[in-house]
C-alpha positions in Angstrom: 17.0 -22.5 2.2 15.7 -23.4 -0.8 16.5 -24.0 -3.8 17.4 -20.2 -6.3 14.0 -18.8 -6.8 13.8 -18.5 -11.1 14.6 -14.5 -11.8 12.7 -11.9 -10.7 10.3 -10.6 -13.1 11.7 -12.7 -16.0 8.6 -11.8 -18.6 7.9 -13.7 -21.6 9.4 -12.2 -24.4 5.9 -10.8 -26.1 5.1 -9.6 -23.1 8.7 -6.8 -22.6 7.4 -6.1 -26.2 4.1 -5.1 -25.7 5.5 -3.3 -22.2 7.7 -1.1 -24.5 5.1 0.8 -26.3 4.5 2.3 -22.9 8.0 3.1 -22.1 8.0 6.8 -23.7 4.9 7.7 -21.6 5.8 6.7 -18.2 9.4 8.5 -19.1 7.7 11.7 -19.5 5.4 11.4 -17.0 8.0 10.5 -14.5 10.0 13.7 -16.2 7.0 15.5 -15.1 6.5 14.5 -11.8 10.2 15.7 -10.8 9.4 18.9 -12.4 6.3 19.3 -10.0 7.3 17.6 -7.0 9.6 18.6 -4.3 12.1 17.0 -1.9 11.3 15.2 1.5 14.3 14.8 3.6 14.5 12.4 6.4 12.7 12.9 9.5 13.2 12.5 13.1 11.0 10.0 15.0 11.7 10.6 18.5 9.0 7.8 19.8 10.0 4.9 16.8 10.4 2.3 18.5 11.2 -1.4 17.0 10.2 -4.4 18.4 10.8 -8.3 17.1 8.5 -10.9 18.4 9.3 -14.4 17.9 7.5 -17.7 19.5 8.7 -19.0 22.3 11.3 -16.1 23.2 10.5 -12.3 25.0 10.0 -9.4 22.9 13.4 -8.0 21.5 14.5 -4.3 20.4 15.6 -4.1 16.9 16.2 -0.1 17.5 19.8 -0.8 17.0 20.4 -3.9 15.4 22.6 -3.7 11.9 21.0 -6.4 10.4 17.5 -5.2 10.7 18.7 -1.5 9.6 17.3 -1.7 5.7 13.7 -2.3 7.6 14.1 0.8 10.1 15.1 3.1 6.9 12.1 1.8 4.7 10.1 2.5 7.4 11.1 6.0 8.1 11.6 6.8 4.3 7.4 6.1 4.5 6.7 8.0 7.3 9.2 10.5 6.2 7.3 11.0 3.0 3.8 10.5 4.5 5.0 13.6 6.9 6.1 15.9 3.9 8.3 18.2 3.4 9.5 21.1 5.0 7.1 23.5 3.9 4.8 21.6 5.5 3.4 20.1 1.6 2.3 16.7 2.5 -0.4 15.2 -0.3 -0.2 12.3 1.5 -1.6 13.8 5.0 -4.0 15.8 2.2 -5.7 12.1 1.3 -5.8 11.3 4.7 -7.6 14.4 6.0 -10.6 13.8 3.3 -10.5 9.7 4.1 -11.3 10.9 7.8 -13.1 13.8 7.2 -15.7 10.8 5.1 -15.2 8.6 8.4 -16.1 11.4 10.8 -19.6 12.4 10.5 -20.7 8.4 9.9 -18.7 7.1 12.9 -19.6 9.0 15.7 -21.7 6.5 17.3 -18.7 3.9 17.1 -16.5 6.2 19.2 -15.8 7.1 22.6 -15.3 10.8 22.9 -15.7 14.0 21.3 -13.8 13.8 17.5 -11.5 17.3 17.0 -10.9 18.6 14.1 -8.2 16.7 11.8 -5.9 18.4 9.8 -2.5 18.6 7.8 -0.4 19.7 10.3 -2.3 17.0 12.9 -1.9 14.1 11.2 2.0 16.0 10.8 1.9 16.3 14.3 1.1 12.8 15.2 2.8 10.6 12.8 6.1 12.5 14.2 5.3 13.0 18.1 3.1 10.0 18.2 4.7 7.8 16.1 3.2 3.7 16.2 5.8 1.6 17.6 6.6 -0.9 14.7 6.7 -4.9 15.7 8.4 -7.7 13.2 6.0 -11.0 14.0 4.7 -13.5 12.3 1.1 -12.8 10.7 0.8 -16.4 9.3 -2.8 -17.1 10.1 -2.4 -20.8 12.6 -5.1 -22.6 11.0 -3.8 -22.0 7.3 -0.5 -21.4 6.4 -1.1 -19.6 2.8 -3.5 -16.9 4.5 -0.9 -14.0 5.7 -1.1 -10.5 5.7 1.3 -7.7 5.1 0.5 -6.1 8.2 -2.1 -5.0 10.7 -2.8 -3.0 13.9 -3.5 -3.9 17.7 -7.2 -5.9 17.1 -7.9 -6.1 21.0 -10.4 -3.9 23.5 -8.3 -5.1 26.5 -5.3 -2.1 27.8 -1.9 -3.0 25.9 0.8 -1.1 25.4 0.3 -2.2 21.7 -2.4 -0.3 21.2 -0.2 2.5 19.0 1.5 -0.5 17.1 1.7 -1.5 13.4 2.9 -5.4 13.3 4.4 -6.0 9.8 4.9 -9.5 8.6 8.3 -11.4 9.6 8.9 -12.9 6.5 9.0 -9.6 5.2 10.8 -7.9 7.8 13.4 -10.2 7.3 13.8 -11.1 3.5 13.9 -7.5 3.2 17.5 -7.8 5.5 18.7 -11.2 4.4 21.0 -11.8 2.2 21.2 -14.9 -1.1 23.7 -15.3 -3.4 21.9 -14.3 -6.4 23.0 -12.3 -9.3 19.3 -10.4 -9.2 19.6 -9.8 -5.4 18.8 -5.8 -6.0 15.7 -6.7 -7.9 14.3 -8.7 -5.5 15.0 -6.3 -2.4 13.6 -3.1 -4.5 9.8 -5.1 -5.0 9.9 -6.3 -1.1 11.2 -2.5 -0.3 7.8 -1.5 -2.5 6.0 -4.3 -0.6 7.2 -2.7 2.8 6.7 0.7 1.8 3.5 0.2 0.7 2.0 -1.9 3.5 2.8 1.3 5.9 1.1 3.2 4.1 -2.2 1.2 4.1 -1.7 0.2 8.4 -1.0 4.0 8.7 -5.1 5.5 8.8 -6.3 2.8 10.5 -3.4 3.5 13.4 -4.3 6.6 13.0 -8.2 6.3 14.0 -7.0 4.8 17.3 -5.9 7.9 18.1 -8.4 10.6 16.8 -11.6 8.3 16.9 -10.9 5.7 19.8 -8.1 3.5 21.1 -10.2 0.9 20.2 -11.9 1.7 16.9 -12.3 -0.3 14.1 -13.8 1.5 10.8 -16.9 0.2 10.7 -18.7 -0.8 7.2 -19.6 3.0 6.1 -21.2 2.2 2.6 -18.9 2.7 -0.9 -16.0 2.2 1.4 -13.6 -0.9 0.7 -14.5 -3.7 3.0 -12.3 -6.6 4.4 -13.3 -10.0 5.0 -14.9 -9.4 8.3 -17.4 -6.8 6.5 -15.1 -3.8 8.7 -14.4 -0.8 6.4 -10.8 -1.1 4.9 -9.7 3.0 5.5 -5.9 1.2 4.3 -7.3 0.0 1.5 -9.3 3.2 0.8 -5.5 5.0 0.9 -4.2 2.8 -1.4 -6.9 3.4 -4.0 -6.6 7.2 -3.7 -3.3 7.7 -3.1 -1.7 5.5 -5.3 -4.3 5.2 -8.0 -4.8 1.1 -7.4 -4.1 -1.6 -5.0 -0.5 -3.9 -5.2 -0.4 -7.2 -5.1 2.6 -9.3 -5.3 2.1 -12.8 -7.1 3.6 -16.6 -6.9 3.0 -19.7 -8.7 1.1 -22.1 -6.5 4.5 -24.2 -5.9 6.7 -21.1 -5.1 4.2 -19.8 -2.7 4.7 -22.9 -0.8 8.4 -22.6 -0.4 9.9 -21.1 2.8 11.8 -19.0 1.4 8.5 -17.7 -0.6 9.5 -13.5 -0.4 12.5 -14.1 -2.4 10.3 -16.4 -5.0 7.7 -13.2 -6.0 7.0 -13.4 -9.7 5.4 -10.1 -10.4 4.0 -7.4 -8.7 0.7 -5.8 -10.2 -1.6 -3.3 -10.1 -5.2 -4.0 -9.2 -7.0 -1.1 -10.5 -10.7 -0.5 -8.3 -12.7 -1.0 -11.3 -11.6 -3.7 -12.8 -7.9 -5.0 -14.6 -4.9 -5.8 -13.4 -1.9 -4.8 -14.6 2.1 -5.9 -14.6 4.3 -3.3 -12.6 7.9 -3.9 -14.4 11.0 -3.6 -12.7 12.0 -0.3 -13.7 8.8 1.2 -12.7 9.0 -1.0 -9.1 12.4 1.4 -8.8 11.4 4.5 -9.9 7.9 4.2 -7.5 10.5 3.2 -4.4 12.8 6.4 -5.9 10.2 8.5 -5.2 9.2 8.4 -1.8 11.4 10.7 -1.1 9.8 13.4 -3.3 6.4 15.2 -1.6 4.6 12.7 -3.6 4.5 9.2 -4.9 5.1 8.6 -8.8 3.1 5.3 -10.3 3.0 4.3 -13.6 0.1 5.5 -16.0 -2.4 2.6 -17.0 -2.1 2.9 -20.0 1.3 2.1 -20.3 1.5 -0.8 -18.5 0.5 -4.6 -19.4 -2.7 -6.5 -18.5 -1.6 -9.3 -15.8 -2.1 -12.8 -17.6 -3.3 -14.3 -14.4 -4.6 -18.1 -14.4 -5.3 -19.0 -10.8 -5.1 -22.5 -11.7 -1.2 -22.2 -11.5 -0.4 -18.5 -9.7 -1.7 -16.7 -5.9 -2.0 -12.8 -5.5 -1.8 -11.5 -1.9 -2.7 -8.0 -1.1 -2.1 -5.9 2.0 -4.7 -7.6 4.2 -5.1 -10.8 2.9 -4.4 -13.9 0.1 -6.5 -12.5 -3.1 -9.6 -14.4 -5.1 -9.2 -13.7 -8.3 -12.4 -15.8 -8.8 -14.2 -11.7 -7.9 -12.4 -10.0 -10.2 -14.9 -7.2 -11.6 -15.3 -6.2 -15.2 -12.5 -3.9 -16.4 -13.8 -0.4 -16.0 -13.5 -0.1 -20.0 -16.4 -2.2 -20.1 -18.5 -1.5 -17.0 -21.6 -0.2 -17.0 -22.1 3.5 -15.6 -25.7 3.1 -14.7 -25.2 0.3 -12.6 -22.2 2.3 -10.2 -23.0 4.1 -6.9 -22.8 7.2 -6.2 -19.9 7.2 -4.1 -18.4 5.2 -5.7 -16.1 8.8 -5.7 -13.9 7.8 -2.7 -12.3 5.2 -5.3 -11.4 7.4 -8.5 -8.4 5.7 -9.4 -5.9 9.4 -10.6 -2.8 9.1 -11.3 -0.5 10.6 -9.5 1.3 13.8 -10.6 1.4 12.5 -13.8 1.9 14.3 -17.5 -2.1 12.7 -18.4 -3.6 13.3 -15.2 -5.7 16.0 -16.4 -6.4 13.7 -19.8 -7.5 10.8 -17.5 -9.6 12.6 -15.3 -11.6 14.3 -18.5 -12.0 10.7 -19.3 -12.9 8.8 -16.4 -15.2 11.6 -15.6 -16.8 11.1 -19.3 -16.7 6.7 -18.3 -18.4 7.2 -15.1 -21.4 9.4 -16.8 -21.3 11.9 -13.7 -19.4 13.7 -11.9 -19.0 11.8 -8.3 -16.5 14.2 -7.0 -18.9 17.3 -7.6 -22.4 15.2 -6.0 -20.6 13.8 -3.1 -19.8 17.2 -1.9 
């Protein structure tokens, strides 16, 4: 392994002082969240399987491998959160239903069988009884070693036992389970844990699409829908935006990103908002977000309490759940956005803080900024 990485999230003093201004708001938001949510128990997923695929080796089961226990437990935490509480409360599944209801009438020509009614109960049933197989595999692009995906679903059209599978980048899975003799080991692991939790959330809509629509279904461009680099619809990105309020990104210095232990060298996690603007998520907020996966809804910090991320494209690189991020395409901040030019169906990217004390205030301000209630028009 290469030299010891710099201390995780060791922010400049000026940035730290600025972040402290929002500390009280975040603490109030977290307290309100705990009051408004219920605890989610760890569920059993009888069909859940974990497989390791490495070049030149036969697939190996990770179901009982003690070294990969942190990885398995984190994936199960994400799935348990999606399945919801024993009372049937699952805000995450409800958001998934809204996504599929938007896709369904617009995707009928892309499916090979009839589309059944999709509701929260069916999503929970499929999560618990038709759980996708989790495959750990190197997802680095063969032609570009700086390009990788955190996760993906099987995209082939031929028959395969991996059709109902979610692939997780091997670097992420292994780094979460490896050890590093370093005084901030736990800090590094908590950032990797959040990346894995969100990656599972990101991939689940695409995995369920293959169950609800067709085995080789790929979300098409639906207009106003986030797209990937190939022009396909990105239901996972939509889910991130709708459920978390932002898209999670990991940022490195260019030099650290080129090192073989780059997963240990992530400099910061960033919340990228749909209308533009990227903000640092400090370590305490990363911890709170991970802890809140054991509640019926994930807690996220309010945008107003975060510090703007001072990205420099000449020195840093950021990665999202699907591909490297081109910071040259950063949209203008929502405060400066021209509401008259916004597409009518932009409601699908409405970034509302989850279970926040400032939720209603944020929603009211947002509706005023957008100069029109896109939710009402879309319905």
